Structures are given as C-alpha cells and as structure tokens.
N, C-alpha and C positions, 0 to 999 in steps of 0.2 A: 459453696457457690460453684456452678459449672463454668469451666473455662471454655472460651470460644477460640477457635483457630482464626488467625488473621494472616493474610499474605500482603507483603509490601512489594510494590512494583515501582521501579524508577519511572519518571515522567516520560522519557524517550521510549522505553520499552512499552509503556502503556499506549502511547501514540502509535507505535508500530503495530501493536496488536489490534487496535481500533481500526487502523488503516486496512489491515488484512481482512478484518471482519466486514468492513464496508465494501471491499472488493468482492468478497464472497457473496454478500447480499446482492450486489449488482449482477453478478454472474447468475445467481439463483433466479432473480427477476427476469433476466434475459432468457434463461432456459425455460422458465415457466411460460413466457410469452410465446416462445417457439413451439413448445408442446401444445399450448392452446390453439395455435394456428394450425398445427398438424392434426389436431384432433377433429378439425372441421371435416367437412365432407371430402372423403378421399376420391370420390368419383369426379367431383368438381375440381378443376385445375390439377388434374392428375399428372400432367406433364409440366408442372410448375418447376422451374429450376431451383435447386436447393444448395445452400452453402455446405461446406464440409461439416460444420458444426451441427446444422439442422439435420443433415443426412445421418450423421453418427447418432444423434439423439433418437431419430426415428427407428434406427436399427438396434438401438440399445447397446452400442459399442463406443469406444473412445475414438477420437479423431485419428489417433495414431493407428488403431486397428483398421479403421476405414481406409487409411492410406496404404496399409499392407495389403488389404483386399484389392485395392485399385492396382497396386504394383503387380500382383499376381494375375491381373487382367480377368478377375472374376466378376467385375461389375463395370458397366459402361459409365463414362464420364465425358465431360467436355470442358474446354477452357474458354474463359472470357479474359483475354489478356493473359496475365499470369495466374489468375484465380481459377481454381477448379470448381466445377459445378456438376451436380447430378440431377437427373430427372426423377421426380418423385415416383413415377411409375416403375422406373428401373430399381429404385430402392425397395419399393413394396414387393416387386417380383422377386428380387434377390432374397428378401426376408422370408417370403413364402417358401421359396425353394429350399432355403436352409432349414426351415421348420420341418418340411417334408423329409429331408435327409436325416434330420435328428430322430424323427419318429421311426424311420426304417432301421436305424442302428439301435 
C-alpha cells in the first residue's frame, strides 16, 4: 500500500496562513481592478490623476521604485494634502521615453 504524506498545522498557524492568503487575494483583486481601469482608453481621461500604486502598476515597477524615480526628479507629480499623485499622461510619457532609451542602448 502506498503511503501518503500528511502535514499537520496548528490551528493558530492555519488561521495566520489563511489571513495572509485572504489579504493577498484582496490585493490581487484591487490590482486587477486598477489594471482593468488603466486598460481603458488612454486618450480618454489622459490627465486623470493616479495614486502611487496605480502609477507604479502602469509603469510596471514597484511603488518604492516609483518613489526613487520621483526623488531623482525624473517624473512630474503633485500633492493633494500629504498624498502624492501623478498625471496619467506624465506616466505614459515617462514610460515611452524609457522604452526609447532602452532600445538605443
């Protein structure tokens, strides 16, 4: 008879894992919604303000990388109170410029 492997997890550890999985699922759903929104017509609402998270997703970089780009003053941004926002047109333009530079090198 073939033996099957079995893993035992304590109740607290299982709950912790499930909690993390639920948070990951929520993050994925939020990311998917943002991507679907951004996939819409780029010409329409081109200067729509974007959150850091949405701008980073559009560029295909992490939020931290986007913050580094901002700190180097390579991309325009503005603030609403303490929150940083980017115009979609600036993000798209920056992305196009980066792609051109990558092709040259």
